[in-house]
Backbone as numpy.savetxt, mean C-alpha at the origin, in Angstrom:
# Nx Ny Nz CAx CAy CAz Cx Cy Cz
-14.17 3.61 -4.61 -12.57 3.72 -5.12 -12.27 1.98 -5.25
-12.63 1.34 -4.01 -12.61 -0.32 -4.01 -13.82 -1.05 -4.09
-14.03 -1.66 -5.00 -15.24 -2.69 -4.88 -14.81 -4.05 -5.16
-15.10 -4.92 -4.18 -14.90 -6.40 -4.43 -16.03 -7.20 -3.89
-16.47 -7.92 -4.99 -17.40 -8.95 -4.68 -17.23 -10.43 -5.06
-17.49 -11.16 -3.80 -17.29 -12.67 -3.97 -15.97 -13.04 -4.57
-14.96 -12.50 -3.93 -13.76 -12.66 -4.32 -13.08 -14.20 -3.78
-12.70 -15.06 -4.56 -12.05 -16.55 -4.09 -10.54 -16.46 -4.65
-9.61 -16.99 -3.75 -8.54 -17.52 -4.06 -7.96 -18.39 -3.40
-7.29 -19.26 -4.17 -6.42 -20.36 -3.90 -5.19 -20.58 -4.25
-4.46 -21.43 -3.56 -3.13 -22.07 -4.41 -2.96 -23.55 -4.44
-2.02 -23.82 -5.41 -2.02 -25.57 -5.70 -1.06 -26.05 -4.65
-1.38 -27.08 -3.70 -0.57 -27.64 -2.82 -0.39 -29.03 -3.22
0.56 -29.65 -4.18 0.73 -30.83 -4.83 -0.47 -30.91 -5.44
-1.28 -31.86 -5.52 -2.18 -32.01 -6.63 -4.00 -31.38 -5.87
-3.48 -30.60 -4.80 -4.77 -30.15 -4.34 -4.80 -28.64 -4.12
-6.16 -28.30 -4.27 -5.92 -26.38 -4.06 -6.41 -26.23 -2.83
-5.48 -25.51 -2.14 -5.68 -24.89 -0.92 -6.48 -23.54 -0.71
-7.63 -23.31 -0.39 -8.73 -22.23 -0.64 -7.99 -21.21 0.46
-7.88 -19.93 -0.14 -7.19 -18.86 1.17 -8.19 -17.94 1.24
-8.98 -17.31 0.38 -10.02 -16.42 0.39 -11.08 -16.84 -0.16
-12.37 -16.78 0.82 -13.49 -17.23 0.55 -14.95 -15.93 0.55
-15.35 -15.81 -0.52 -16.49 -15.14 -0.69 -16.25 -13.58 -0.36
-15.13 -12.88 -0.72 -14.87 -11.55 0.09 -15.34 -10.48 -0.65
-16.23 -9.88 0.24 -16.97 -8.67 -0.52 -16.51 -7.70 0.54
-15.57 -6.59 -0.37 -14.98 -5.48 0.25 -15.02 -4.22 -0.35
-15.61 -2.82 0.02 -15.75 -2.17 -0.70 -15.17 -0.70 0.12
-14.23 0.27 -0.45 -13.46 1.23 0.44 -14.09 2.57 -0.60
-14.55 3.55 0.03 -14.91 4.83 -0.54 -13.66 5.77 -0.83
-14.00 6.56 -1.73 -12.60 7.55 -1.63 -12.57 8.45 -0.55
-11.46 8.40 -0.06 -11.21 9.39 1.14 -11.15 8.43 2.65
-11.51 7.21 2.20 -11.39 6.43 3.70 -9.99 6.05 3.75
-10.12 5.81 5.30 -8.83 4.87 5.77 -9.42 3.94 6.90
-8.84 2.78 5.88 -9.62 1.53 6.54 -8.46 0.57 6.89
-8.20 -0.14 7.85 -7.54 -1.13 8.57 -8.00 -2.75 8.42
-7.30 -3.32 7.86 -7.68 -4.75 7.71 -6.81 -5.37 8.77
-7.28 -6.06 9.61 -6.90 -6.86 10.81 -6.81 -8.31 10.80
-5.60 -8.87 10.90 -5.81 -10.41 11.16 -4.42 -11.16 11.41
-4.35 -12.11 11.76 -3.04 -12.90 12.53 -2.56 -13.44 11.37
-1.43 -14.08 11.45 -0.66 -14.72 10.52 -1.54 -15.94 10.27
-1.74 -16.10 8.85 -2.25 -17.22 8.17 -3.67 -16.70 7.94
-4.15 -15.79 8.13 -5.58 -15.22 8.10 -6.03 -15.31 6.47
-5.02 -14.63 5.72 -5.50 -14.76 4.39 -5.19 -13.12 4.09
-4.46 -12.43 4.78 -4.36 -10.83 4.87 -3.32 -10.31 3.76
-2.30 -11.16 3.76 -1.17 -10.93 2.39 -1.91 -11.40 1.28
-2.70 -12.49 1.19 -3.37 -12.84 -0.11 -4.37 -11.65 -0.73
-5.02 -11.34 0.24 -5.77 -10.20 0.02 -5.14 -8.98 -0.34
-4.04 -8.55 0.19 -3.21 -7.35 -0.06 -2.46 -7.33 -1.49
-2.29 -8.81 -1.82 -1.49 -8.91 -3.24 -2.82 -8.77 -4.16
-4.04 -9.20 -3.84 -5.18 -8.83 -5.12 -5.55 -7.56 -4.99
-5.60 -6.85 -4.06 -5.90 -5.45 -3.84 -4.75 -4.56 -4.49
-3.53 -5.21 -4.50 -2.40 -4.53 -5.09 -2.23 -4.64 -6.47
-2.90 -5.42 -7.33 -2.81 -6.08 -8.38 -1.48 -6.83 -8.75
-1.16 -7.41 -7.57 0.22 -8.41 -7.65 -0.04 -9.67 -7.87
-1.22 -10.08 -7.47 -1.95 -11.40 -7.72 -3.35 -11.31 -8.30
-3.66 -12.48 -9.23 -4.76 -12.37 -9.73 -6.04 -13.37 -9.04
-7.08 -12.96 -8.95 -8.37 -13.55 -8.29 -8.65 -14.89 -9.02
-9.23 -15.79 -8.46 -9.66 -17.19 -9.00 -11.11 -16.84 -9.46
-11.89 -15.86 -8.95 -13.23 -15.84 -9.31 -13.92 -14.69 -8.28
-14.77 -13.75 -9.17 -15.51 -12.50 -8.25 -15.02 -11.83 -9.10
-15.19 -10.61 -8.44 -15.11 -8.94 -9.38 -14.47 -8.23 -8.47
-13.62 -7.36 -9.19 -12.77 -6.45 -8.35 -12.52 -5.06 -9.20
-12.99 -4.14 -8.69 -13.12 -2.64 -9.48 -12.17 -1.66 -8.72
-11.29 -1.33 -9.44 -10.27 -0.19 -8.77 -10.38 1.01 -9.37
-11.01 2.09 -8.70 -11.22 3.41 -9.37 -11.67 3.30 -10.59
-12.88 2.24 -10.81 -13.51 2.45 -12.07 -12.95 1.32 -13.05
-11.91 0.57 -12.78 -11.34 -0.29 -13.79 -11.60 -1.86 -13.23
-12.17 -2.53 -14.07 -12.40 -3.91 -13.59 -11.35 -4.74 -13.66
-10.67 -4.84 -12.63 -9.29 -5.52 -12.18 -9.42 -7.08 -13.03
-10.81 -7.74 -12.39 -11.02 -9.19 -12.96 -10.88 -9.37 -14.56
-11.13 -8.43 -15.48 -10.97 -8.41 -16.65 -9.78 -7.68 -17.44
-8.97 -7.50 -16.47 -7.74 -6.80 -17.18 -6.71 -8.13 -17.24
-6.28 -7.89 -18.43 -5.11 -9.05 -18.55 -3.94 -8.87 -17.66
-3.20 -10.07 -17.34 -2.09 -9.63 -16.24 -1.11 -9.18 -16.84
-0.78 -8.86 -18.07 0.19 -8.17 -18.62 -0.03 -6.84 -18.32
-1.04 -6.39 -18.20 -1.33 -4.79 -18.02 -1.62 -4.39 -16.65
-1.64 -5.45 -15.62 -1.73 -4.78 -14.32 -0.32 -3.94 -13.84
0.63 -4.53 -14.47 1.95 -3.48 -14.26 1.55 -2.26 -14.22
0.92 -1.57 -15.20 0.49 -0.14 -15.50 -0.45 0.45 -14.29
-1.47 -0.74 -14.23 -2.55 -0.44 -13.39 -1.87 0.03 -11.85
-0.94 -1.06 -11.59 -0.18 -0.62 -10.22 0.73 0.38 -10.03
1.18 0.89 -11.11 2.08 2.07 -11.29 1.38 3.33 -11.44
0.04 3.34 -12.00 -0.90 4.37 -11.92 -2.03 4.70 -10.95
-2.26 3.68 -10.18 -3.12 3.86 -9.31 -3.06 3.47 -7.88
-1.95 2.82 -7.38 -1.65 2.41 -6.18 -0.34 2.94 -5.89
-0.59 3.32 -4.58 0.98 3.79 -4.06 1.21 2.48 -2.90
2.49 2.04 -2.62 2.65 0.98 -2.03 3.52 1.22 -0.84
3.42 1.12 0.38 4.34 1.18 1.62 4.51 -0.07 2.33
5.74 -0.49 2.33 6.00 -1.82 2.79 6.64 -1.68 4.28
6.64 -2.78 5.00 7.30 -3.03 6.21 8.38 -2.80 6.07
9.27 -3.32 5.12 10.74 -3.28 5.17 11.01 -2.11 4.12
10.23 -1.33 3.83 10.80 -0.01 2.81 10.97 -0.22 1.31
11.50 -1.01 1.29 11.65 -1.92 -0.39 12.69 -0.17 -0.77
13.32 0.10 -0.35 14.31 1.24 -1.17 15.57 0.66 -1.43
15.89 1.30 -2.57 17.14 0.91 -3.40 18.36 1.36 -2.79
19.11 0.54 -2.13 20.28 1.13 -1.41 21.21 2.05 -1.94
21.64 1.65 -3.55 22.49 2.51 -3.96 21.90 3.85 -4.70
20.84 4.01 -4.49 20.13 5.45 -4.80 20.08 6.23 -3.68
20.28 7.68 -3.66 19.84 8.35 -3.04 18.44 8.38 -2.50
18.14 9.58 -1.54 16.71 9.44 -1.26 15.90 10.25 -2.54
16.51 11.18 -3.27 15.80 11.94 -4.32 15.47 10.93 -5.28
16.03 9.87 -5.58 16.42 8.71 -6.86 15.34 7.66 -6.38
15.52 7.60 -5.11 14.18 6.47 -4.84 12.65 6.90 -4.97
12.70 8.21 -4.48 11.51 8.86 -4.70 10.88 9.14 -6.22
11.72 9.52 -6.97 11.37 9.93 -8.37 11.40 8.59 -9.21
11.64 7.38 -8.86 12.06 6.38 -9.60 10.48 5.95 -10.21
9.60 5.87 -9.51 8.10 5.53 -10.22 7.72 6.78 -11.19
8.26 7.82 -11.14 7.80 8.73 -12.08 8.57 8.39 -13.31
9.94 8.42 -13.13 10.79 7.95 -14.37 10.28 7.00 -15.09
9.94 5.90 -14.20 9.36 4.59 -14.82 8.08 5.04 -15.86
7.22 5.84 -15.60 6.21 6.53 -15.67 6.52 6.98 -17.38
7.64 7.73 -17.44 8.20 8.33 -18.55 8.73 9.57 -18.51
8.46 10.34 -17.28 8.69 11.85 -16.82 10.01 12.31 -16.95
10.24 13.31 -17.34 11.66 13.58 -17.34 12.20 13.80 -15.64
13.68 13.65 -15.67 14.07 13.75 -14.49 13.94 15.10 -13.86
14.15 16.16 -14.79 13.79 17.38 -14.26 12.52 17.81 -13.69
11.13 17.15 -14.17 9.97 17.24 -13.63 9.58 16.53 -12.52
10.76 15.02 -12.77 10.14 14.35 -11.79 10.88 14.88 -10.20
11.93 15.55 -10.42 12.58 16.28 -9.30 11.54 17.42 -8.70
10.99 17.96 -9.47 10.21 18.91 -9.20 9.00 18.34 -8.31
8.87 17.50 -8.82 7.41 16.92 -8.17 7.85 16.21 -6.74
8.90 15.40 -6.87 9.79 15.03 -5.55 9.77 16.22 -4.37
10.27 17.23 -4.73 10.40 18.52 -3.98 9.12 18.81 -3.15
8.16 18.84 -3.96 6.78 19.43 -3.36 6.55 18.22 -2.16
6.59 17.02 -2.70 6.16 15.76 -1.68 7.10 15.96 -0.41
8.41 15.94 -0.22 9.23 15.73 0.36 9.23 17.06 1.52
8.85 18.32 1.14 8.43 19.44 2.11 7.39 18.88 3.05
6.44 18.34 2.43 5.46 17.99 3.44 5.79 16.83 4.60
6.90 16.08 4.24 7.47 14.91 5.27 8.43 15.22 6.01
9.02 16.46 5.70 10.32 16.64 6.49 11.67 16.14 6.28
11.80 15.60 4.64 12.83 15.01 4.14 13.74 15.78 3.25
13.47 17.21 3.02 14.09 18.07 2.36 15.63 18.24 2.53
16.08 18.01 3.93 17.59 17.92 4.18 18.13 16.61 4.00
17.47 15.45 3.61 17.70 14.42 3.52 18.10 13.73 1.99
17.87 14.64 1.13 17.53 14.05 -0.37 18.86 13.42 -0.96
19.89 13.92 -0.63 21.14 13.46 -1.05 21.74 12.16 -0.07
21.10 11.98 0.87 21.53 10.57 1.55 21.27 9.29 0.91
21.91 8.38 1.48 21.34 7.02 0.89 20.46 6.43 2.00
19.70 5.40 1.93 19.01 4.83 2.80 19.66 4.30 4.19
20.80 3.98 4.06 21.67 3.56 5.07 21.84 4.30 6.33
21.82 5.63 5.68 22.19 6.83 6.64 20.79 7.39 6.98
19.77 6.59 7.28 18.42 7.19 7.75 18.10 6.18 8.84
17.18 6.82 9.88 16.59 5.85 10.95 15.67 5.15 10.08
14.82 4.20 10.78 13.87 3.52 10.27 12.46 4.32 10.15
12.43 5.03 10.99 11.20 6.39 10.64 11.46 7.20 9.59
12.54 7.47 9.32 12.76 8.43 8.23 12.78 7.45 6.67
13.26 6.23 6.90 13.12 5.15 5.62 11.70 5.16 5.39
10.80 4.98 6.34 9.40 4.95 6.16 8.72 6.03 5.64
9.27 7.09 5.94 8.74 8.52 5.44 9.12 8.74 3.77
10.29 8.25 3.40 10.90 8.02 2.26 9.61 7.01 1.26
9.39 6.20 1.97 8.92 5.15 0.97 7.24 5.79 1.24
6.64 6.25 2.03 5.47 6.87 2.05 5.45 8.29 0.92
6.97 9.24 0.80 6.93 10.00 -0.20 7.28 9.59 -1.61
7.69 8.52 -1.80 7.71 7.43 -3.08 6.37 7.29 -3.43
5.42 6.72 -2.49 4.05 6.39 -3.00 3.16 7.40 -3.24
3.34 8.40 -2.37 2.64 9.66 -2.70 2.62 10.64 -3.88
3.97 10.40 -4.36 4.49 11.37 -5.70 3.99 11.11 -6.94
3.35 9.83 -7.10 2.59 9.32 -7.99 1.22 9.91 -8.30
0.77 10.27 -7.05 -0.55 10.82 -6.73 -1.75 9.46 -7.00
-1.37 8.40 -6.25 -2.31 7.24 -6.48 -3.80 7.50 -6.25
-4.48 6.79 -6.44 -5.73 6.45 -6.16 -5.96 5.91 -4.80
-5.04 4.99 -4.34 -5.04 4.28 -3.03 -3.67 4.03 -2.62
-3.41 4.43 -1.23 -2.32 3.89 -0.71 -2.64 2.82 0.02
-1.59 1.76 -0.31 -2.08 0.49 0.29 -0.63 0.14 0.97
-0.94 0.05 2.41 0.28 -0.07 3.37 0.34 -1.29 4.10
1.53 -2.13 4.02 1.49 -3.43 4.59 2.29 -3.36 5.44
1.67 -3.55 6.97 2.54 -3.72 8.24 3.50 -2.30 8.25
3.01 -1.24 8.01 3.89 -0.08 8.01 4.63 0.17 8.82
4.52 -0.32 10.23 5.04 -0.02 11.49 5.91 -1.35 12.05
5.85 -2.18 11.42 6.25 -3.43 11.74 7.91 -3.46 11.92
8.42 -2.62 11.51 9.82 -2.70 11.51 10.40 -1.39 12.36
9.55 -0.58 12.93 9.92 0.07 13.57 9.75 0.44 15.29
10.54 1.24 15.92 10.22 1.30 17.47 8.90 1.92 17.63
8.58 1.91 19.07 7.10 2.32 18.97 7.08 3.95 19.17
7.93 4.61 18.95 8.14 6.33 19.01 7.91 6.74 17.39
8.74 6.13 16.51 8.72 6.09 15.34 7.44 5.55 14.75
6.80 4.16 14.93 5.66 3.89 14.54 4.48 4.91 14.61
4.41 5.47 15.94 3.34 6.41 16.39 3.36 7.74 15.37
4.56 8.08 14.79 4.84 9.31 14.14 4.51 8.93 12.71
4.45 7.81 12.32 4.36 6.85 11.09 2.52 7.18 11.14
2.23 6.67 12.04 0.65 6.43 12.10 -0.15 7.84 11.99
0.44 8.85 12.86 -0.05 10.11 12.81 0.12 10.82 11.19
1.38 10.60 10.89 1.40 10.72 9.52 0.22 10.41 8.24
-0.05 9.20 8.78 -1.04 8.47 7.79 -2.44 9.25 7.83
-2.66 9.58 9.61 -3.87 10.35 9.70 -4.18 11.88 8.97
-3.21 12.34 9.14 -2.80 13.49 8.23 -2.84 13.34 6.95
-2.49 12.61 6.15 -2.65 12.40 4.84 -3.98 12.13 4.32
-4.88 11.21 5.43 -6.24 11.06 5.39 -7.13 12.12 5.22
-6.74 13.00 6.02 -7.26 14.38 6.48 -7.35 15.25 5.12
-6.00 15.06 4.55 -5.98 15.89 3.31 -6.76 15.02 1.96
-7.35 13.98 2.01 -8.04 13.38 1.19 -7.60 12.02 0.62
-6.25 11.67 0.91 -5.98 10.33 0.39 -6.75 9.26 0.95
-6.88 8.22 0.28 -7.62 6.98 0.40 -6.66 6.21 0.92
-6.74 5.52 2.05 -5.56 4.47 2.51 -6.08 3.31 3.11
-5.82 2.15 2.65 -6.00 0.74 3.08 -4.81 0.00 3.84
-4.98 -0.16 4.89 -3.81 -0.39 5.96 -3.88 -1.98 6.23
-2.74 -2.96 6.05 -2.79 -4.16 6.32 -1.98 -4.42 7.96
-2.50 -5.03 8.96 -1.97 -5.30 10.14 -2.51 -6.08 11.08
-1.46 -6.67 11.67 -2.12 -7.59 12.86 -2.13 -7.12 14.29
-1.91 -5.97 14.40 -1.82 -5.27 15.64 -3.13 -4.28 15.64
-4.00 -4.47 16.86 -5.25 -3.90 17.06 -4.86 -2.53 17.25
-3.95 -2.12 17.99 -3.46 -0.57 18.51 -3.23 -0.03 17.19
-2.69 -0.46 15.88 -2.30 -0.13 14.99 -3.64 0.08 14.28
-4.13 -0.78 14.22 -5.57 -0.65 13.61 -6.59 0.49 13.95
-6.40 0.58 15.17 -7.36 1.67 15.79 -7.34 3.04 15.15
-6.08 3.35 14.68 -5.70 4.63 13.98 -6.46 4.68 12.78
-7.04 3.83 12.22 -7.83 4.15 11.29 -9.27 4.38 11.42
-10.11 4.72 10.70 -11.30 5.09 10.72 -12.33 4.20 10.65
-11.75 3.07 10.00 -12.83 1.92 9.98 -11.72 0.55 10.13
-12.42 -0.33 11.00 -11.66 -1.58 10.64 -12.16 -2.88 10.39
-11.75 -3.54 9.40 -12.25 -4.77 9.21 -11.45 -5.88 9.43
-11.97 -7.05 10.12 -11.14 -8.11 10.57 -10.95 -9.46 9.41
-9.99 -10.12 8.97 -9.92 -10.99 8.23 -9.53 -12.49 9.03
-10.45 -13.27 9.23 -10.43 -14.51 9.80 -10.42 -15.84 8.74
-9.49 -16.47 8.68 -9.45 -17.79 8.06 -10.12 -17.43 6.66
-9.68 -16.41 5.88 -9.81 -16.03 4.69 -11.51 -15.48 4.40
-11.94 -14.87 5.56 -13.42 -14.21 5.49 -13.22 -13.01 6.01
-13.99 -12.23 5.81 -13.97 -10.28 6.36 -15.39 -10.33 7.10
-14.87 -9.90 8.21 -15.89 -9.30 9.04 -15.82 -8.08 9.19
-16.92 -7.12 9.32 -16.74 -5.69 9.79 -16.79 -5.54 11.18
-16.17 -4.47 11.73 -16.47 -4.27 12.75 -17.64 -3.42 13.31
């Protein structure tokens, strides 16, 4: 599902280039649940941005579900993100003026799906996540755990090749965090491919495989 080979990435700092990722090799098979574990400044955010096609690599090869991302024009990466990746963010990234139904169906509407069809797809997803009674609520009316479930529903409804979760429990209390991680395990058992970025070892241990990132280099557990 994911194959990275020799990935390098750096950013300009004044007149010099600051290297962030160094010859990263990373593979994820279909149906895996992988945690990328690293402290602040380790390069995990940069790696996540490249995995999510939100940033371009300097050198190396990146294949996502058979697509050569390193050869894909930057202007076309938006479509790849919308078609192949379901994003789950620490701070949910929900639109506050939209209700839950509108937040979840938004990626499908962007794809060109009719509102009626998108809502039908949404209903199938929310039943699995216990959100059926909340569809007309605004995000401000939900708890943190419920907001993250909405974020997960939004990611799932597009049937992505990969779910990419960035510190998904970072804004949650311990109980809500455990519920979300249990949900990830259930989704993985259903066949979803999940890559989770985290700085927390206890969170990482819920995945089936842990890869550490230290100073821009990956180390397999």
